[in-house]
N, C-alpha and C positions, 0 to 999 in steps of 0.2 A: 504494500500500500504506500503510495507516494503522497506526502502532505505538501501543500503549497508553501507553507512555511515550516521550518524545523520545529519540533516540539520543544517546549521549555524544559521538560523533564521526562523521565522514564519511570514507570512503576511496574513491579512484578506482583501479580496476584497468584496465590497458590490456593486453589479452591476446586470444588466440584463443578461439573457442567450440568446445568439445569435445562432439561429439554423444553420446559415451559417458558424459559427465557426471563423469568422474574427474579432470579437470584443467581448466586454462584458466579462463575467466570463471566457469563454474559452480562450480568448487572455491573460487575466490577469494571469491565472494559468500557461499557457505556458511560459510567461515572468518570473514568479516566479521560475519555475523549471529550466529555462536556467541559473539562477543565484544561484542555489543551495538552494533556499528558499522553504520551505514547504508551499504550498498555502492552505488556508482555505477560504470558501466562504459563503456568504449569498446572495441568489438570490432574486432580487426585482421585476423582471418581466420576462416573457417568451415571446419570439418573434417567429414569423413565417417569416423568411426572407432568402434572398440569396444575392449574390453580387450586384443585380440590384434593389431590392425593399424590403421594409418591408411591409408584407401583413396584419399582425395582431399582437397585443400586448395584453397580459393578465397580469395586474399588480397584484402582491400579496398583501395581506393585511399587514398593519403595524404590526399586531399581529404575522403573520407568519414570517416576516422579523426579528422581535425582537426575536422570538423563535429560529431562526437559529443562530443569533448572540450569544444569551445566550448559546446555545448548544456548539458552537465551542470555546467559551471562556474557557471551561474546557477540550477541546479535547487534547491539547498538552501533558497533563500528560500521556495519553494513547499512544501517538505517540513516545515520547522520554523517558518516565519514569522519567522525571525530575521535574514534577509538575509545569511546567511553565504555565502562564496564559496570554492570549491575553487580553489587556485592550482596551476598546472602550470608549472614553471620551464623556461626555455630551449626553447620549442616547436620551433624549426627543428632543433636538434640531436636532440631526442627523436624527431621524425618521421623524420629521416634514418637514425638508428640502427634504428628500427622497420622502415623500408622495406628496409634492407640485410639485416636478420635474416630478415624474412619472405620475401624473394626467395630466399635460400638455403634456407630451410625448404621452400618450395613446390617448388623444384627437387629437393631430396633426397626428399621424399615422392613426387613424380611418378616418380622412378627406382625407388623401392621398390615402389610400386603396380604399375608395369609388370612388375617381377620377380615379384611375387606372383601375377600373372595368368597367367604362363607355365606 
């Protein structure tokens, strides 16, 4: 995507993808764009959901999340030619917290989906 003017800043969102478009990566990227910020993303989970229910969640592996973060850390040099780098501090703690949270989310959504189908 080419911008007419270079963005003032870059932001990395690490979140799930909401197929309904109201939350997660989709909402974060819209918020970034509204502020003139170039949004980068690492997707942690993919959901099948709408405004009424979350029907399914597929959590991505820690390895895949890490690969996305590593890839976008060097992306800004191709976006603005300036060689800027996104810095993500304390990667092992970040990935551990994400994994724990996503495992709990996936279990809760699975239970809710099973209840909704009865």
